[in-house]
C-alpha positions as CSV (number, residue, x, y, z in Angstrom):
1,M,13.1,16.6,-30.2
2,A,11.3,13.5,-28.8
3,K,12.6,12.3,-25.4
4,T,12.2,9.5,-22.9
5,L,11.1,10.3,-19.4
6,Y,14.6,9.6,-18.3
7,E,16.0,12.3,-20.6
8,K,13.3,14.8,-19.6
9,V,14.1,14.4,-15.8
10,W,17.8,14.3,-16.4
11,D,17.7,17.5,-18.4
12,A,15.5,19.3,-15.9
13,H,17.9,18.5,-13.1
14,T,21.2,19.2,-14.8
15,V,23.2,21.9,-13.0
16,R,26.2,21.8,-15.4
17,Q,28.5,19.6,-17.3
18,L,31.7,18.8,-15.5
19,P,35.2,18.9,-17.0
20,N,35.4,15.0,-16.7
21,G,32.3,14.6,-18.9
22,Q,30.0,13.8,-16.1
23,T,26.8,15.8,-15.2
24,Q,26.3,17.6,-12.0
25,L,22.7,16.6,-11.2
26,L,20.4,18.2,-8.7
27,I,18.9,15.6,-6.4
28,G,15.3,16.6,-5.6
29,T,14.7,14.2,-2.7
30,H,17.2,12.5,-0.4
31,L,16.2,9.6,1.7
32,I,18.4,8.3,4.5
33,H,18.4,5.6,7.1
34,E,20.6,4.5,10.0
35,V,23.2,2.4,8.3
36,T,24.7,4.4,5.5
37,S,24.3,7.9,7.0
38,P,26.4,8.1,10.2
39,Q,29.7,8.1,8.4
40,A,28.4,10.7,5.9
41,F,27.4,13.1,8.7
42,G,30.8,12.5,10.3
43,M,32.5,13.5,7.1
44,L,30.4,16.7,7.0
45,R,31.6,17.6,10.5
46,D,35.2,16.9,9.6
47,L,34.8,19.3,6.6
48,K,32.9,21.8,8.8
49,L,29.9,21.7,6.4
50,K,26.2,21.9,7.0
51,V,23.4,20.0,5.3
52,K,22.6,22.3,2.3
53,Y,18.9,21.8,2.0
54,P,17.6,19.8,5.0
55,H,14.0,20.1,3.9
56,R,14.8,17.9,0.9
57,T,16.0,15.0,3.2
58,Y,13.8,12.5,5.0
59,A,15.0,9.8,7.4
60,T,13.7,6.6,8.8
61,A,15.2,3.6,10.7
62,D,14.7,0.2,9.1
63,H,17.8,-2.1,8.6
64,I,18.8,-2.7,12.2
65,V,15.5,-2.3,13.9
66,P,14.4,-5.4,15.7
67,T,11.0,-6.6,14.6
68,H,10.1,-8.8,17.6
69,D,10.9,-6.6,20.7
70,Q,11.6,-2.9,19.9
71,H,12.1,-1.7,23.4
72,E,15.4,0.3,23.8
73,P,18.2,-0.1,24.4
74,Y,18.4,-2.8,21.8
75,P,20.4,-6.0,22.7
76,D,22.8,-5.2,19.9
77,P,25.0,-2.2,21.0
78,M,25.8,-1.4,17.3
79,A,22.2,-1.2,16.4
80,Q,21.4,1.1,19.3
81,A,24.4,3.3,18.5
82,M,23.2,3.6,14.9
83,I,19.6,4.7,15.7
84,T,20.9,7.1,18.4
85,E,23.3,8.6,15.9
86,L,20.5,9.1,13.3
87,R,18.3,10.8,15.9
88,K,21.2,13.2,16.8
89,N,22.0,13.9,13.2
90,C,18.4,14.6,12.3
91,A,17.9,16.9,15.3
92,E,21.1,18.8,14.7
93,N,20.2,19.4,11.0
94,A,16.4,19.9,11.2
95,I,15.8,16.7,9.1
96,H,12.3,15.1,9.2
97,F,12.7,11.8,10.9
98,F,10.1,9.1,10.9
99,D,11.2,7.6,14.2
100,L,9.6,4.7,15.9
101,P,7.4,6.7,18.3
102,T,5.9,8.6,15.3
103,G,3.8,5.7,14.1
104,C,5.2,6.3,10.6
105,Q,8.5,4.4,10.8
106,G,9.3,1.7,8.3
107,I,11.4,0.5,5.4
108,V,12.7,3.6,3.6
109,H,11.2,2.5,0.2
110,V,7.8,1.9,1.8
111,V,7.8,5.1,3.8
112,G,8.7,7.5,0.9
113,P,5.8,6.4,-1.3
114,E,3.1,6.1,1.4
115,Q,4.0,9.6,2.7
116,G,3.7,11.1,-0.8
117,I,7.4,12.1,-0.7
118,T,8.0,10.1,-3.8
119,Q,6.7,12.0,-6.7
120,P,6.9,12.0,-10.5
121,G,9.5,13.9,-12.4
122,T,12.0,14.2,-9.6
123,T,15.4,12.7,-8.9
124,I,15.7,10.6,-5.7
125,A,18.8,9.3,-4.0
126,C,19.2,7.0,-1.0
127,G,22.1,5.0,0.4
128,D,20.4,1.8,-0.4
129,S,20.6,-0.5,-3.4
130,H,16.8,-0.8,-3.9
131,T,16.1,2.9,-4.3
132,A,15.0,2.1,-7.8
133,T,11.7,1.2,-6.2
134,H,10.6,4.9,-6.4
135,G,10.9,4.8,-10.2
136,A,7.4,3.3,-10.2
137,F,6.2,6.9,-9.8
138,G,8.0,8.3,-12.8
139,A,11.1,9.4,-10.8
140,I,14.7,8.7,-11.5
141,A,15.8,7.0,-8.3
142,L,19.3,6.0,-7.6
143,G,21.0,3.9,-4.9
144,I,24.2,5.6,-3.8
145,G,27.2,4.9,-1.5
146,T,28.1,6.6,1.8
147,S,30.5,9.1,0.1
148,Q,27.7,10.1,-2.2
149,V,25.3,10.4,0.7
150,R,27.8,13.0,2.0
151,D,27.8,14.8,-1.3
152,V,24.1,15.1,-1.4
153,L,23.9,16.3,2.1
154,A,26.5,18.9,1.4
155,T,25.5,20.1,-2.0
156,Q,22.2,18.5,-3.0
157,T,23.9,17.3,-6.1
158,L,25.8,14.3,-7.5
159,A,28.3,13.9,-10.3
160,L,26.9,11.2,-12.6
161,D,27.3,9.6,-16.0
162,K,24.2,9.7,-18.2
163,L,22.7,6.2,-18.8
164,K,21.5,4.5,-21.9
165,V,17.8,3.6,-21.8
166,R,16.4,0.1,-22.5
167,R,12.7,-0.2,-23.1
168,I,11.1,-3.3,-21.6
169,H,7.8,-3.5,-23.3
170,I,5.4,-5.9,-21.5
171,T,2.1,-7.0,-23.1
172,G,-0.8,-9.1,-22.1
173,A,-2.5,-10.0,-18.8
174,L,-0.6,-11.9,-16.1
175,P,-2.3,-15.3,-15.7
176,R,-4.2,-16.0,-12.4
177,G,-1.8,-16.9,-9.7
178,T,1.1,-15.1,-11.3
179,Y,2.3,-11.7,-9.9
180,A,4.6,-8.8,-10.4
181,K,7.3,-10.6,-8.5
182,D,7.2,-13.5,-11.0
183,L,7.4,-11.0,-13.9
184,I,10.5,-9.2,-12.7
185,L,12.2,-12.5,-11.8
186,H,11.5,-13.7,-15.4
187,I,12.9,-10.4,-16.8
188,I,16.1,-10.7,-14.8
189,R,16.4,-14.4,-15.9
190,T,16.0,-13.3,-19.5
191,L,18.5,-10.4,-19.5
192,G,20.9,-11.7,-16.8
193,V,22.1,-10.0,-13.6
194,N,24.6,-7.9,-15.6
195,G,22.3,-7.2,-18.6
196,G,21.4,-3.8,-17.3
197,L,24.9,-2.4,-16.7
198,G,25.0,1.1,-18.0
199,Y,21.2,1.3,-18.5
200,A,18.1,2.7,-17.1
201,Y,15.1,0.3,-17.6
202,E,11.8,1.8,-18.7
203,F,9.0,-0.6,-18.1
204,N,6.0,0.0,-20.2
205,G,3.2,-1.6,-22.1
206,D,-0.4,-2.6,-21.4
207,T,0.6,-5.0,-18.7
208,V,2.3,-2.2,-16.8
209,D,-0.8,0.1,-17.3
210,R,-3.0,-2.5,-15.5
211,L,-0.7,-2.9,-12.5
212,T,-1.3,-1.2,-9.2
213,L,1.3,1.2,-7.9
214,E,2.4,-1.3,-5.3
215,E,2.9,-4.0,-8.1
216,R,4.9,-1.4,-10.1
217,M,7.1,-0.8,-7.1
218,T,7.9,-4.5,-6.8
219,I,9.1,-4.5,-10.4
220,C,11.2,-1.3,-10.2
221,N,12.6,-2.4,-6.8
222,M,14.4,-5.3,-8.5
223,A,15.7,-3.5,-11.6
224,I,19.0,-3.2,-9.7
225,E,19.1,-7.0,-9.5
226,G,19.3,-7.1,-13.3
227,G,22.3,-4.7,-13.2
228,A,20.3,-1.6,-14.2
229,R,21.2,1.6,-12.4
230,C,17.5,2.5,-12.1
231,G,14.1,1.4,-13.4
232,Y,11.1,3.5,-13.9
233,M,7.6,3.7,-15.3
234,N,5.7,6.6,-16.9
235,P,3.2,8.2,-14.4
236,D,-0.5,7.9,-15.2
237,E,-3.9,8.2,-13.5
238,T,-3.0,5.3,-11.3
239,T,0.0,7.2,-10.1
240,Y,-1.9,10.4,-9.4
241,A,-4.7,8.5,-7.6
242,Y,-2.2,6.9,-5.3
243,L,-0.5,10.2,-4.4
244,K,-3.6,12.3,-3.9
245,N,-4.0,13.4,-0.3
246,R,-0.8,11.7,0.9
247,P,0.7,13.7,3.8
248,H,3.6,15.2,1.8
249,A,1.9,15.4,-1.6
250,P,1.0,18.8,-2.9
251,K,-2.4,20.2,-1.8
252,G,-5.0,22.5,-3.3
253,P,-3.7,24.7,-6.2
254,D,-0.3,23.2,-5.7
255,W,-1.8,19.8,-6.5
256,D,-3.3,21.1,-9.7
257,R,0.0,22.7,-10.8
258,A,1.9,19.5,-10.0
259,L,-0.6,17.4,-11.9
260,A,-0.3,19.5,-15.0
261,R,3.5,19.2,-14.8
262,W,3.5,15.5,-14.2
263,R,1.3,14.9,-17.2
264,Q,4.0,16.2,-19.5
265,L,6.6,13.7,-18.2
266,A,5.7,10.6,-20.0
267,T,8.1,9.3,-22.7
268,D,7.2,10.9,-26.1
269,P,5.6,8.3,-28.5
270,D,8.4,8.7,-31.0
271,A,11.3,8.7,-28.5
272,T,14.3,6.6,-29.4
273,Y,15.6,3.9,-27.1
274,D,19.1,2.4,-27.0
275,D,17.6,-1.1,-26.8
276,T,14.2,-2.8,-26.6
277,L,13.0,-6.1,-25.1
278,T,9.4,-7.3,-25.5
279,I,7.9,-9.6,-22.8
280,D,4.7,-11.6,-23.3
281,A,3.2,-11.6,-19.8
282,T,0.6,-14.2,-20.7
283,R,3.4,-16.8,-20.8
284,I,4.7,-16.1,-17.3
285,K,4.3,-18.7,-14.6
286,P,5.1,-18.6,-10.9
287,T,8.8,-18.1,-10.8
288,L,11.4,-18.8,-8.1
289,T,15.2,-18.7,-7.8
290,W,17.2,-21.9,-7.4
291,G,20.7,-20.4,-7.1
292,I,22.7,-17.6,-5.6
293,T,21.8,-14.7,-7.9
294,P,18.3,-13.4,-8.7
295,G,19.0,-14.3,-12.4
296,Q,19.1,-18.0,-11.5
297,S,15.4,-18.7,-11.6
298,I,12.9,-21.1,-13.2
299,F,9.2,-21.6,-13.5
300,I,7.7,-23.8,-10.8
301,D,7.1,-26.6,-13.3
302,E,10.7,-26.6,-14.6
303,N,13.5,-28.7,-13.4
304,I,16.6,-27.3,-11.7
305,P,19.0,-26.8,-14.7
306,L,21.9,-29.0,-15.6
307,P,25.0,-26.7,-15.7
308,E,26.1,-28.1,-19.0
309,T,22.9,-27.0,-20.7
310,L,23.5,-23.4,-19.8
311,P,25.5,-20.9,-21.8
312,P,29.2,-21.4,-21.2
313,P,29.7,-18.2,-19.2
314,D,27.0,-19.3,-16.7
315,R,28.1,-22.8,-16.0
316,A,30.7,-22.2,-13.3
317,T,28.4,-20.0,-11.3
318,A,25.6,-22.6,-11.7
319,R,27.9,-25.4,-10.3
320,E,28.8,-23.1,-7.4
321,A,25.2,-22.3,-6.8
322,L,24.0,-26.0,-6.8
323,Q,26.7,-27.0,-4.4
324,Y,25.9,-24.2,-2.0
325,M,22.1,-24.6,-2.3
326,K,22.4,-28.4,-2.0
327,L,20.1,-29.0,-4.9
328,T,20.3,-31.7,-7.5
329,P,20.5,-30.6,-11.1
330,G,17.9,-32.1,-13.5
331,T,15.3,-32.6,-10.7
332,P,12.1,-30.7,-10.0
333,I,12.4,-27.8,-7.6
334,K,8.8,-28.5,-6.6
335,G,8.7,-30.6,-3.5
336,T,12.0,-29.2,-2.0
337,P,11.4,-29.0,1.8
338,I,11.8,-25.6,3.5
339,N,12.6,-24.6,7.0
340,V,11.6,-20.9,7.1
341,A,9.0,-18.7,5.3
342,F,9.6,-15.0,5.2
343,I,7.0,-12.5,3.9
344,G,8.1,-8.9,4.0
345,S,10.8,-6.5,2.7
346,C,10.8,-3.4,0.5
347,T,9.9,-5.7,-2.4
348,N,6.8,-7.3,-1.0
349,G,5.9,-6.0,2.4
350,R,3.1,-3.6,1.5
351,L,-0.6,-3.7,2.3
352,S,-1.7,-5.3,-1.0
353,D,0.9,-8.1,-0.6
354,L,-0.3,-9.0,2.8
355,Q,-4.0,-8.7,1.8
356,E,-3.4,-11.1,-1.0
357,V,-1.7,-13.7,1.2
358,A,-4.3,-13.4,4.0
359,R,-7.1,-14.0,1.5
360,H,-5.6,-17.4,0.6
361,I,-4.4,-18.7,3.9
362,H,-7.6,-18.0,5.9
363,G,-8.5,-21.1,7.9
364,R,-5.3,-22.9,7.0
365,K,-2.2,-23.8,9.2
366,V,1.6,-23.4,8.7
367,H,3.4,-26.8,8.4
368,P,4.8,-27.7,11.9
369,R,8.3,-27.9,10.5
370,V,8.3,-24.3,9.2
371,H,9.2,-21.2,11.1
372,A,7.0,-18.5,9.3
373,L,7.0,-14.8,9.9
374,V,5.3,-11.8,8.4
375,V,6.9,-8.4,8.7
376,P,4.9,-5.3,7.5
377,G,6.9,-2.8,5.5
378,S,5.9,0.1,7.8
379,Q,4.0,1.0,11.0
380,I,1.3,2.4,8.8
381,V,1.0,-0.9,6.8
382,A,0.9,-2.8,10.2
383,A,-1.9,-0.5,11.5
384,Q,-3.9,-1.0,8.3
385,C,-3.5,-4.7,8.4
386,E,-4.6,-4.8,12.1
387,Q,-7.6,-2.6,11.3
388,Q,-8.6,-5.2,8.7
389,G,-7.9,-8.2,10.9
390,L,-5.2,-9.5,8.7
391,D,-2.8,-9.9,11.7
392,K,-5.3,-12.3,13.3
393,I,-5.5,-14.4,10.1
394,F,-1.7,-14.7,10.0
395,R,-1.5,-15.5,13.7
396,D,-4.3,-18.1,13.5
397,A,-2.5,-19.7,10.6
398,G,0.8,-20.0,12.6
399,F,2.7,-17.1,11.2
400,Q,4.5,-14.8,13.6
401,W,3.2,-11.2,13.2
402,R,6.1,-8.8,13.6
403,N,6.8,-5.0,13.8
404,A,8.0,-3.0,10.8
405,G,11.5,-3.3,9.5
406,C,13.8,-4.9,7.0
407,S,13.9,-8.0,9.1
408,M,15.2,-11.2,7.4
409,C,15.8,-9.6,4.0
410,L,19.4,-8.9,4.9
411,A,19.5,-9.8,8.6
412,M,21.2,-6.8,10.1
413,N,18.9,-7.5,13.1
414,P,17.9,-10.5,15.1
415,D,15.8,-12.1,12.3
416,R,18.3,-14.5,10.8
417,L,18.6,-18.0,9.3
418,Q,20.4,-20.6,11.4
419,G,22.9,-23.0,9.8
420,D,21.9,-24.2,6.3
421,Q,18.2,-23.5,6.8
422,L,16.3,-23.1,3.5
423,C,14.1,-20.0,3.4
424,A,11.2,-19.3,1.0
425,S,11.5,-15.5,0.9
426,S,9.5,-12.7,-0.7
427,S,12.6,-10.4,-0.5
428,N,15.0,-9.4,-3.4
429,R,18.4,-11.1,-2.9
430,N,19.4,-14.7,-2.6
431,F,23.2,-14.1,-2.3
432,K,25.3,-16.4,-0.1
433,G,24.8,-15.5,3.5
434,R,22.3,-12.7,2.7
435,Q,19.8,-13.8,5.4
436,G,22.3,-13.9,8.2
437,S,23.9,-17.3,8.2
438,P,27.0,-18.0,6.0
439,T,25.4,-21.3,5.0
440,G,21.8,-20.2,4.9
441,R,19.9,-20.7,1.7
442,T,17.3,-18.5,0.0
443,L,14.7,-19.1,-2.6
444,L,13.1,-15.9,-3.9
445,M,9.4,-16.0,-4.9
446,S,6.1,-14.1,-4.6
447,P,4.4,-13.7,-1.2
448,V,1.7,-16.1,-2.3
449,M,4.3,-18.7,-3.3
450,V,6.0,-18.2,0.1
451,A,2.6,-18.8,1.8
452,A,2.0,-22.0,-0.2
453,A,5.4,-23.3,0.8
454,A,4.8,-22.4,4.5
455,L,1.5,-24.3,4.6
456,T,2.8,-27.4,2.8
457,G,6.3,-27.5,4.2
458,H,7.9,-27.6,0.7
459,I,8.1,-25.7,-2.5
460,T,4.8,-26.0,-4.3
461,D,2.8,-24.4,-7.0
462,A,0.6,-21.8,-5.3
463,R,-1.9,-22.2,-8.2
464,E,-2.6,-25.7,-7.1
465,T,-2.4,-25.1,-3.3
466,F,-4.9,-22.2,-3.5
467,N,-6.9,-23.4,-6.6
468,L,-5.8,-20.4,-8.7
469,T,-5.8,-22.1,-12.1
470,P,-8.2,-20.7,-14.7
């Protein structure tokens, strides 16, 4: 019987069917960080349980880590307590911890792939919404809550409902000046922030085939923002080339065996999907959000929508968003002044993101009104950038070059908006208060669009700023 990759991985990891109809699913890889794990370890102690398979769990610190001054103790006592607790829990349970002194610390969804921990055909869980990132490798990757973190630590399994699968078939080449971030924002706009409820999204098509692994991660990262439980892509030669020789990837004969297994994972040509959406990538333009959900987005050359022109269920949220964002419906978003420009996060803080921006800003200067910062996704990304001189390009342009961490994506650290500042951000969420101020405002866009806004002081079309039109 023909199957999707999702069905193949699900079946391979099924332990048993539970009386309530759920499946007890083996979790092949567990990733943890300092925010959602302390309570889970505490629950294990209360139950007098040990971590079942510590070699399947990997830890890093990212959410609360300061990116400006990382000397300890941290000014925030809660942040210091969290990283201290993570160190203790990893030491007590023999869990591999990518701590700051290792030179391998970073955002959990950057560290897993760059270490070769993220691999095709496995199940991955992490106490973080954007675990879907790892689906870019052909894994089924699920964000979980603290009680589920406890369950994985104690049993290496989860009780889950099987999802439906929606095929998102993407064809054609992305136009020059348009990126993976624009593509996923457009998909979320098309399907809505609740469109994926109950679904896994399979992204495929010749557009996906041409994308780098880092571009694929950007798309899968934000599948959760469209309501999907996970998003994934079929592994291919691009996947295998990325993984080869990574520290935790198989080596020697083990690599050959893994490769043979991974090549059997792709969705069968005649597999059946529960739903299909086709996207023409050639029609995508630079895209950015205007509201308070990732689904409230427009092309750069569109006007901010009039609420009455939207479908009735969307009008109340649109009015709320416009009031909060202090934007005028029916007017161009282009030209809107910004205060802050943030390049980083688990969506767009990888080496290729920073290389692309540096290539365009070389010799230019950040607008004097704009506070601009670049935060590499990991210490390894930072080191690679510094070896290539990218940090100097950013500093010379007027960007602050920071240490690795989640930074202003969710502001559980000192990197926060002040008052009602408007931020052009390469991150993944534009919820109210997401970037640290209850009145702070966020516009999501690609890193190159953020850079263009930083240089000009307002929202602009990066294709014009950097002469990227055909």
